[in-house]
TORKOL-4160 file (C-alpha; in steps of 0.2 Angstrom, whole numbers, padded with zeros to 4 digits, m for minus):
349
<pt num="1" X="m0107" Y="0259" Z="m0207"/>
<pt num="2" X="m0113" Y="0269" Z="m0223"/>
<pt num="3" X="m0099" Y="0278" Z="m0233"/>
<pt num="4" X="m0105" Y="0294" Z="m0242"/>
<pt num="5" X="m0096" Y="0300" Z="m0258"/>
<pt num="6" X="m0080" Y="0292" Z="m0254"/>
<pt num="7" X="m0066" Y="0298" Z="m0266"/>
<pt num="8" X="m0060" Y="0286" Z="m0280"/>
<pt num="9" X="m0044" Y="0282" Z="m0271"/>
<pt num="10" X="m0053" Y="0274" Z="m0256"/>
<pt num="11" X="m0068" Y="0265" Z="m0265"/>
<pt num="12" X="m0058" Y="0250" Z="m0270"/>
<pt num="13" X="m0050" Y="0250" Z="m0252"/>
<pt num="14" X="m0066" Y="0250" Z="m0244"/>
<pt num="15" X="m0076" Y="0238" Z="m0257"/>
<pt num="16" X="m0085" Y="0225" Z="m0248"/>
<pt num="17" X="m0081" Y="0233" Z="m0229"/>
<pt num="18" X="m0097" Y="0244" Z="m0229"/>
<pt num="19" X="m0111" Y="0251" Z="m0240"/>
<pt num="20" X="m0108" Y="0265" Z="m0250"/>
<pt num="21" X="m0121" Y="0279" Z="m0256"/>
<pt num="22" X="m0118" Y="0295" Z="m0266"/>
<pt num="23" X="m0129" Y="0307" Z="m0255"/>
<pt num="24" X="m0132" Y="0307" Z="m0237"/>
<pt num="25" X="m0149" Y="0316" Z="m0240"/>
<pt num="26" X="m0157" Y="0299" Z="m0246"/>
<pt num="27" X="m0155" Y="0290" Z="m0231"/>
<pt num="28" X="m0167" Y="0300" Z="m0220"/>
<pt num="29" X="m0180" Y="0286" Z="m0220"/>
<pt num="30" X="m0167" Y="0273" Z="m0213"/>
<pt num="31" X="m0160" Y="0269" Z="m0197"/>
<pt num="32" X="m0142" Y="0273" Z="m0198"/>
<pt num="33" X="m0129" Y="0268" Z="m0185"/>
<pt num="34" X="m0113" Y="0273" Z="m0191"/>
<pt num="35" X="m0108" Y="0285" Z="m0205"/>
<pt num="36" X="m0091" Y="0289" Z="m0215"/>
<pt num="37" X="m0091" Y="0305" Z="m0224"/>
<pt num="38" X="m0078" Y="0312" Z="m0237"/>
<pt num="39" X="m0074" Y="0330" Z="m0237"/>
<pt num="40" X="m0071" Y="0329" Z="m0255"/>
<pt num="41" X="m0090" Y="0326" Z="m0258"/>
<pt num="42" X="m0098" Y="0332" Z="m0241"/>
<pt num="43" X="m0091" Y="0350" Z="m0237"/>
<pt num="44" X="m0088" Y="0356" Z="m0219"/>
<pt num="45" X="m0104" Y="0367" Z="m0222"/>
<pt num="46" X="m0115" Y="0351" Z="m0222"/>
<pt num="47" X="m0108" Y="0344" Z="m0207"/>
<pt num="48" X="m0121" Y="0353" Z="m0194"/>
<pt num="49" X="m0135" Y="0347" Z="m0205"/>
<pt num="50" X="m0129" Y="0329" Z="m0205"/>
<pt num="51" X="m0128" Y="0329" Z="m0187"/>
<pt num="52" X="m0145" Y="0336" Z="m0184"/>
<pt num="53" X="m0152" Y="0322" Z="m0195"/>
<pt num="54" X="m0142" Y="0308" Z="m0188"/>
<pt num="55" X="m0141" Y="0313" Z="m0169"/>
<pt num="56" X="m0136" Y="0296" Z="m0162"/>
<pt num="57" X="m0125" Y="0290" Z="m0176"/>
<pt num="58" X="m0106" Y="0289" Z="m0175"/>
<pt num="59" X="m0099" Y="0300" Z="m0188"/>
<pt num="60" X="m0081" Y="0298" Z="m0196"/>
<pt num="61" X="m0075" Y="0312" Z="m0208"/>
<pt num="62" X="m0061" Y="0311" Z="m0220"/>
<pt num="63" X="m0051" Y="0326" Z="m0223"/>
<pt num="64" X="m0035" Y="0331" Z="m0230"/>
<pt num="65" X="m0031" Y="0345" Z="m0217"/>
<pt num="66" X="m0036" Y="0347" Z="m0199"/>
<pt num="67" X="m0040" Y="0365" Z="m0197"/>
<pt num="68" X="m0043" Y="0374" Z="m0179"/>
<pt num="69" X="m0061" Y="0376" Z="m0182"/>
<pt num="70" X="m0065" Y="0360" Z="m0190"/>
<pt num="71" X="m0056" Y="0351" Z="m0175"/>
<pt num="72" X="m0067" Y="0361" Z="m0163"/>
<pt num="73" X="m0083" Y="0358" Z="m0172"/>
<pt num="74" X="m0080" Y="0340" Z="m0173"/>
<pt num="75" X="m0076" Y="0339" Z="m0154"/>
<pt num="76" X="m0092" Y="0348" Z="m0150"/>
<pt num="77" X="m0102" Y="0337" Z="m0160"/>
<pt num="78" X="m0092" Y="0320" Z="m0158"/>
<pt num="79" X="m0086" Y="0319" Z="m0176"/>
<pt num="80" X="m0071" Y="0309" Z="m0178"/>
<pt num="81" X="m0058" Y="0315" Z="m0191"/>
<pt num="82" X="m0046" Y="0304" Z="m0200"/>
<pt num="83" X="m0033" Y="0307" Z="m0214"/>
<pt num="84" X="m0037" Y="0297" Z="m0231"/>
<pt num="85" X="m0019" Y="0287" Z="m0227"/>
<pt num="86" X="m0025" Y="0282" Z="m0210"/>
<pt num="87" X="m0043" Y="0277" Z="m0214"/>
<pt num="88" X="m0040" Y="0258" Z="m0217"/>
<pt num="89" X="m0030" Y="0255" Z="m0200"/>
<pt num="90" X="m0042" Y="0267" Z="m0191"/>
<pt num="91" X="m0056" Y="0256" Z="m0195"/>
<pt num="92" X="m0046" Y="0241" Z="m0190"/>
<pt num="93" X="m0042" Y="0248" Z="m0174"/>
<pt num="94" X="m0057" Y="0259" Z="m0169"/>
<pt num="95" X="m0073" Y="0251" Z="m0179"/>
<pt num="96" X="m0068" Y="0232" Z="m0175"/>
<pt num="97" X="m0066" Y="0227" Z="m0192"/>
<pt num="98" X="m0054" Y="0213" Z="m0188"/>
<pt num="99" X="m0068" Y="0205" Z="m0182"/>
<pt num="100" X="m0078" Y="0207" Z="m0198"/>
<pt num="101" X="m0088" Y="0193" Z="m0206"/>
<pt num="102" X="m0077" Y="0182" Z="m0218"/>
<pt num="103" X="m0085" Y="0181" Z="m0235"/>
<pt num="104" X="m0081" Y="0165" Z="m0245"/>
<pt num="105" X="m0084" Y="0166" Z="m0265"/>
<pt num="106" X="m0085" Y="0151" Z="m0276"/>
<pt num="107" X="m0082" Y="0154" Z="m0294"/>
<pt num="108" X="m0082" Y="0140" Z="m0307"/>
<pt num="109" X="m0072" Y="0142" Z="m0322"/>
<pt num="110" X="m0085" Y="0134" Z="m0333"/>
<pt num="111" X="m0103" Y="0129" Z="m0329"/>
<pt num="112" X="m0108" Y="0113" Z="m0319"/>
<pt num="113" X="m0092" Y="0111" Z="m0310"/>
<pt num="114" X="m0101" Y="0113" Z="m0294"/>
<pt num="115" X="m0101" Y="0129" Z="m0286"/>
<pt num="116" X="m0119" Y="0129" Z="m0278"/>
<pt num="117" X="m0116" Y="0111" Z="m0272"/>
<pt num="118" X="m0098" Y="0115" Z="m0264"/>
<pt num="119" X="m0104" Y="0132" Z="m0257"/>
<pt num="120" X="m0119" Y="0124" Z="m0248"/>
<pt num="121" X="m0108" Y="0109" Z="m0242"/>
<pt num="122" X="m0094" Y="0121" Z="m0234"/>
<pt num="123" X="m0108" Y="0132" Z="m0226"/>
<pt num="124" X="m0116" Y="0116" Z="m0218"/>
<pt num="125" X="m0098" Y="0111" Z="m0211"/>
<pt num="126" X="m0096" Y="0129" Z="m0205"/>
<pt num="127" X="m0112" Y="0128" Z="m0196"/>
<pt num="128" X="m0112" Y="0109" Z="m0191"/>
<pt num="129" X="m0095" Y="0107" Z="m0186"/>
<pt num="130" X="m0088" Y="0124" Z="m0182"/>
<pt num="131" X="m0105" Y="0131" Z="m0173"/>
<pt num="132" X="m0105" Y="0147" Z="m0185"/>
<pt num="133" X="m0120" Y="0156" Z="m0191"/>
<pt num="134" X="m0119" Y="0155" Z="m0210"/>
<pt num="135" X="m0129" Y="0163" Z="m0224"/>
<pt num="136" X="m0127" Y="0157" Z="m0242"/>
<pt num="137" X="m0131" Y="0170" Z="m0256"/>
<pt num="138" X="m0134" Y="0163" Z="m0274"/>
<pt num="139" X="m0126" Y="0178" Z="m0285"/>
<pt num="140" X="m0127" Y="0165" Z="m0299"/>
<pt num="141" X="m0138" Y="0175" Z="m0312"/>
<pt num="142" X="m0138" Y="0161" Z="m0325"/>
<pt num="143" X="m0138" Y="0143" Z="m0317"/>
<pt num="144" X="m0143" Y="0146" Z="m0299"/>
<pt num="145" X="m0142" Y="0127" Z="m0294"/>
<pt num="146" X="m0159" Y="0126" Z="m0288"/>
<pt num="147" X="m0159" Y="0107" Z="m0290"/>
<pt num="148" X="m0149" Y="0107" Z="m0274"/>
<pt num="149" X="m0165" Y="0115" Z="m0264"/>
<pt num="150" X="m0181" Y="0106" Z="m0272"/>
<pt num="151" X="m0197" Y="0116" Z="m0268"/>
<pt num="152" X="m0187" Y="0133" Z="m0265"/>
<pt num="153" X="m0201" Y="0147" Z="m0263"/>
<pt num="154" X="m0189" Y="0162" Z="m0264"/>
<pt num="155" X="m0175" Y="0167" Z="m0276"/>
<pt num="156" X="m0164" Y="0182" Z="m0278"/>
<pt num="157" X="m0177" Y="0189" Z="m0289"/>
<pt num="158" X="m0189" Y="0193" Z="m0274"/>
<pt num="159" X="m0174" Y="0204" Z="m0267"/>
<pt num="160" X="m0172" Y="0215" Z="m0283"/>
<pt num="161" X="m0184" Y="0230" Z="m0280"/>
<pt num="162" X="m0179" Y="0230" Z="m0261"/>
<pt num="163" X="m0161" Y="0232" Z="m0267"/>
<pt num="164" X="m0166" Y="0246" Z="m0281"/>
<pt num="165" X="m0173" Y="0257" Z="m0268"/>
<pt num="166" X="m0159" Y="0252" Z="m0255"/>
<pt num="167" X="m0173" Y="0248" Z="m0243"/>
<pt num="168" X="m0169" Y="0229" Z="m0240"/>
<pt num="169" X="m0169" Y="0226" Z="m0220"/>
<pt num="170" X="m0163" Y="0211" Z="m0211"/>
<pt num="171" X="m0180" Y="0204" Z="m0207"/>
<pt num="172" X="m0185" Y="0203" Z="m0226"/>
<pt num="173" X="m0168" Y="0196" Z="m0230"/>
<pt num="174" X="m0170" Y="0182" Z="m0217"/>
<pt num="175" X="m0189" Y="0179" Z="m0223"/>
<pt num="176" X="m0183" Y="0176" Z="m0240"/>
<pt num="177" X="m0169" Y="0163" Z="m0236"/>
<pt num="178" X="m0173" Y="0144" Z="m0237"/>
<pt num="179" X="m0167" Y="0134" Z="m0222"/>
<pt num="180" X="m0155" Y="0120" Z="m0229"/>
<pt num="181" X="m0145" Y="0110" Z="m0218"/>
<pt num="182" X="m0143" Y="0121" Z="m0203"/>
<pt num="183" X="m0139" Y="0135" Z="m0215"/>
<pt num="184" X="m0150" Y="0150" Z="m0223"/>
<pt num="185" X="m0149" Y="0151" Z="m0242"/>
<pt num="186" X="m0156" Y="0163" Z="m0255"/>
<pt num="187" X="m0154" Y="0154" Z="m0272"/>
<pt num="188" X="m0150" Y="0164" Z="m0288"/>
<pt num="189" X="m0160" Y="0172" Z="m0301"/>
<pt num="190" X="m0173" Y="0162" Z="m0310"/>
<pt num="191" X="m0175" Y="0177" Z="m0322"/>
<pt num="192" X="m0161" Y="0178" Z="m0332"/>
<pt num="193" X="m0165" Y="0193" Z="m0342"/>
<pt num="194" X="m0164" Y="0203" Z="m0327"/>
<pt num="195" X="m0146" Y="0200" Z="m0322"/>
<pt num="196" X="m0138" Y="0215" Z="m0330"/>
<pt num="197" X="m0151" Y="0226" Z="m0322"/>
<pt num="198" X="m0143" Y="0223" Z="m0305"/>
<pt num="199" X="m0131" Y="0238" Z="m0302"/>
<pt num="200" X="m0115" Y="0237" Z="m0291"/>
<pt num="201" X="m0123" Y="0248" Z="m0277"/>
<pt num="202" X="m0138" Y="0235" Z="m0276"/>
<pt num="203" X="m0125" Y="0221" Z="m0272"/>
<pt num="204" X="m0115" Y="0232" Z="m0260"/>
<pt num="205" X="m0132" Y="0235" Z="m0251"/>
<pt num="206" X="m0137" Y="0217" Z="m0252"/>
<pt num="207" X="m0119" Y="0212" Z="m0244"/>
<pt num="208" X="m0120" Y="0225" Z="m0231"/>
<pt num="209" X="m0137" Y="0218" Z="m0225"/>
<pt num="210" X="m0132" Y="0200" Z="m0226"/>
<pt num="211" X="m0115" Y="0202" Z="m0215"/>
<pt num="212" X="m0124" Y="0211" Z="m0202"/>
<pt num="213" X="m0135" Y="0194" Z="m0200"/>
<pt num="214" X="m0122" Y="0180" Z="m0201"/>
<pt num="215" X="m0104" Y="0175" Z="m0193"/>
<pt num="216" X="m0100" Y="0169" Z="m0210"/>
<pt num="217" X="m0105" Y="0174" Z="m0229"/>
<pt num="218" X="m0105" Y="0161" Z="m0242"/>
<pt num="219" X="m0106" Y="0167" Z="m0260"/>
<pt num="220" X="m0111" Y="0156" Z="m0275"/>
<pt num="221" X="m0104" Y="0166" Z="m0289"/>
<pt num="222" X="m0107" Y="0154" Z="m0303"/>
<pt num="223" X="m0096" Y="0153" Z="m0318"/>
<pt num="224" X="m0101" Y="0170" Z="m0328"/>
<pt num="225" X="m0092" Y="0185" Z="m0322"/>
<pt num="226" X="m0102" Y="0197" Z="m0332"/>
<pt num="227" X="m0114" Y="0203" Z="m0319"/>
<pt num="228" X="m0113" Y="0215" Z="m0304"/>
<pt num="229" X="m0119" Y="0200" Z="m0294"/>
<pt num="230" X="m0104" Y="0190" Z="m0298"/>
<pt num="231" X="m0090" Y="0204" Z="m0300"/>
<pt num="232" X="m0095" Y="0213" Z="m0283"/>
<pt num="233" X="m0096" Y="0196" Z="m0274"/>
<pt num="234" X="m0077" Y="0193" Z="m0279"/>
<pt num="235" X="m0071" Y="0209" Z="m0274"/>
<pt num="236" X="m0080" Y="0209" Z="m0257"/>
<pt num="237" X="m0074" Y="0191" Z="m0253"/>
<pt num="238" X="m0061" Y="0188" Z="m0240"/>
<pt num="239" X="m0059" Y="0170" Z="m0246"/>
<pt num="240" X="m0060" Y="0167" Z="m0265"/>
<pt num="241" X="m0060" Y="0149" Z="m0271"/>
<pt num="242" X="m0059" Y="0144" Z="m0290"/>
<pt num="243" X="m0068" Y="0128" Z="m0295"/>
<pt num="244" X="m0059" Y="0121" Z="m0310"/>
<pt num="245" X="m0055" Y="0103" Z="m0318"/>
<pt num="246" X="m0040" Y="0098" Z="m0327"/>
<pt num="247" X="m0045" Y="0099" Z="m0344"/>
<pt num="248" X="m0035" Y="0110" Z="m0356"/>
<pt num="249" X="m0049" Y="0121" Z="m0362"/>
<pt num="250" X="m0054" Y="0124" Z="m0343"/>
<pt num="251" X="m0036" Y="0130" Z="m0339"/>
<pt num="252" X="m0035" Y="0142" Z="m0354"/>
<pt num="253" X="m0051" Y="0149" Z="m0349"/>
<pt num="254" X="m0045" Y="0152" Z="m0331"/>
<pt num="255" X="m0029" Y="0161" Z="m0338"/>
<pt num="256" X="m0040" Y="0172" Z="m0350"/>
<pt num="257" X="m0052" Y="0177" Z="m0335"/>
<pt num="258" X="m0036" Y="0181" Z="m0325"/>
<pt num="259" X="m0028" Y="0192" Z="m0338"/>
<pt num="260" X="m0045" Y="0201" Z="m0343"/>
<pt num="261" X="m0056" Y="0201" Z="m0328"/>
<pt num="262" X="m0048" Y="0196" Z="m0312"/>
<pt num="263" X="m0032" Y="0207" Z="m0313"/>
<pt num="264" X="m0042" Y="0223" Z="m0318"/>
<pt num="265" X="m0053" Y="0220" Z="m0303"/>
<pt num="266" X="m0036" Y="0220" Z="m0293"/>
<pt num="267" X="m0037" Y="0201" Z="m0290"/>
<pt num="268" X="m0020" Y="0191" Z="m0291"/>
<pt num="269" X="m0017" Y="0172" Z="m0293"/>
<pt num="270" X="m0010" Y="0174" Z="m0275"/>
<pt num="271" X="m0028" Y="0179" Z="m0269"/>
<pt num="272" X="m0035" Y="0164" Z="m0276"/>
<pt num="273" X="m0037" Y="0146" Z="m0270"/>
<pt num="274" X="m0038" Y="0133" Z="m0281"/>
<pt num="275" X="m0051" Y="0118" Z="m0279"/>
<pt num="276" X="m0050" Y="0104" Z="m0292"/>
<pt num="277" X="m0069" Y="0099" Z="m0296"/>
<pt num="278" X="m0072" Y="0084" Z="m0307"/>
<pt num="279" X="m0054" Y="0080" Z="m0308"/>
<pt num="280" X="m0049" Y="0066" Z="m0320"/>
<pt num="281" X="m0030" Y="0065" Z="m0316"/>
<pt num="282" X="m0019" Y="0070" Z="m0303"/>
<pt num="283" X="m0005" Y="0083" Z="m0301"/>
<pt num="284" X="m0006" Y="0093" Z="m0318"/>
<pt num="285" X="m0020" Y="0105" Z="m0315"/>
<pt num="286" X="m0011" Y="0118" Z="m0301"/>
<pt num="287" X="0006" Y="0118" Z="m0311"/>
<pt num="288" X="m0003" Y="0122" Z="m0327"/>
<pt num="289" X="m0012" Y="0137" Z="m0320"/>
<pt num="290" X="0002" Y="0142" Z="m0307"/>
<pt num="291" X="m0009" Y="0142" Z="m0291"/>
<pt num="292" X="m0009" Y="0131" Z="m0276"/>
<pt num="293" X="m0022" Y="0119" Z="m0275"/>
<pt num="294" X="m0031" Y="0118" Z="m0258"/>
<pt num="295" X="m0042" Y="0103" Z="m0261"/>
<pt num="296" X="m0050" Y="0091" Z="m0274"/>
<pt num="297" X="m0066" Y="0085" Z="m0277"/>
<pt num="298" X="m0066" Y="0068" Z="m0287"/>
<pt num="299" X="m0074" Y="0065" Z="m0303"/>
<pt num="300" X="m0091" Y="0056" Z="m0301"/>
<pt num="301" X="m0097" Y="0050" Z="m0317"/>
<pt num="302" X="m0116" Y="0048" Z="m0311"/>
<pt num="303" X="m0118" Y="0056" Z="m0294"/>
<pt num="304" X="m0125" Y="0072" Z="m0299"/>
<pt num="305" X="m0140" Y="0063" Z="m0309"/>
<pt num="306" X="m0142" Y="0053" Z="m0294"/>
<pt num="307" X="m0142" Y="0068" Z="m0281"/>
<pt num="308" X="m0154" Y="0077" Z="m0291"/>
<pt num="309" X="m0166" Y="0064" Z="m0290"/>
<pt num="310" X="m0166" Y="0063" Z="m0272"/>
<pt num="311" X="m0178" Y="0074" Z="m0262"/>
<pt num="312" X="m0162" Y="0079" Z="m0252"/>
<pt num="313" X="m0148" Y="0081" Z="m0265"/>
<pt num="314" X="m0137" Y="0089" Z="m0254"/>
<pt num="315" X="m0136" Y="0074" Z="m0241"/>
<pt num="316" X="m0131" Y="0063" Z="m0256"/>
<pt num="317" X="m0116" Y="0073" Z="m0258"/>
<pt num="318" X="m0111" Y="0076" Z="m0240"/>
<pt num="319" X="m0113" Y="0057" Z="m0238"/>
<pt num="320" X="m0098" Y="0053" Z="m0250"/>
<pt num="321" X="m0083" Y="0052" Z="m0239"/>
<pt num="322" X="m0071" Y="0059" Z="m0252"/>
<pt num="323" X="m0082" Y="0074" Z="m0256"/>
<pt num="324" X="m0085" Y="0076" Z="m0236"/>
<pt num="325" X="m0066" Y="0077" Z="m0233"/>
<pt num="326" X="m0063" Y="0090" Z="m0246"/>
<pt num="327" X="m0077" Y="0102" Z="m0241"/>
<pt num="328" X="m0072" Y="0100" Z="m0222"/>
<pt num="329" X="m0053" Y="0105" Z="m0229"/>
<pt num="330" X="m0062" Y="0122" Z="m0237"/>
<pt num="331" X="m0071" Y="0126" Z="m0222"/>
<pt num="332" X="m0055" Y="0124" Z="m0211"/>
<pt num="333" X="m0047" Y="0137" Z="m0223"/>
<pt num="334" X="m0059" Y="0150" Z="m0219"/>
<pt num="335" X="m0059" Y="0148" Z="m0200"/>
<pt num="336" X="m0041" Y="0145" Z="m0196"/>
<pt num="337" X="m0029" Y="0160" Z="m0193"/>
<pt num="338" X="m0014" Y="0159" Z="m0203"/>
<pt num="339" X="0001" Y="0154" Z="m0192"/>
<pt num="340" X="0017" Y="0164" Z="m0193"/>
<pt num="341" X="0034" Y="0156" Z="m0189"/>
<pt num="342" X="0046" Y="0167" Z="m0179"/>
<pt num="343" X="0063" Y="0167" Z="m0190"/>
<pt num="344" X="0079" Y="0163" Z="m0179"/>
<pt num="345" X="0089" Y="0179" Z="m0176"/>
<pt num="346" X="0105" Y="0172" Z="m0183"/>
<pt num="347" X="0097" Y="0168" Z="m0200"/>
<pt num="348" X="0087" Y="0186" Z="m0202"/>
<pt num="349" X="0092" Y="0197" Z="m0216"/>
């Protein structure tokens, strides 16, 4: 589904659920299955032209008032009408968003904490043990972790022209992704000077195409939250993992990022899952930042160097039992629905 000119109050609510564009006229050369139009930007007088251009597409029209003429027109042209306040629940009920692709985002508070390694390892476990079709996108613009995929022929750089023109198709994306341990992986940018040229709409287009191709999407956000790649990835994610160590400097950085970046994006501590990476001690990390720790990746003084010298570095990490157990825990958190417990009637408020 492609959203056209959504009002600001709906844009944040729909972020990551669908691709957004400002004008439906720019879609004439694309194959469009479903459209979401907002009456605030697409007037009723254009609906007939929209239906003529997209005769087979499913069209949903967001309106503040159902008039008799609009209701009759919608019925005649098979257009669904929905109030803004009902849009999210309507999409859940009618368009099947409950079964939408889980998006796992891995963000490291500082560089070299292992976001690429952990993202690829979790993706592998989801594919090998849970039978999922998994795609990994390197949204890491400054340190894309290419040591984990020696000899990679493609990177995010190859996608930028397609994204700028909103013309990325599934075949092009699949052809540009490397096959790594049963998953498909698109490494991050090699040319760091292009990082700030990637616009939010480019990333949304990429995520929209990628979600159509995989049962689970894994995002390596990296450590720098100053690009649209990282920020849009975090916003779109259904599961957000923060990679941090227990050093005081890292804890301070996490709290600063929470106050000045994550909260303004609408991301609260309750939306994040803490992963201790390169942890030197026990227990203090989670309490110091007020978050629940989901798993811990132990501190390895030399495994990074050893792995990067190996022709298959990911297998070095996956062969380490403690690391493997931790990533299996992370993978389980993404595929298991949260359990609910019924409260006994006698103790209900």
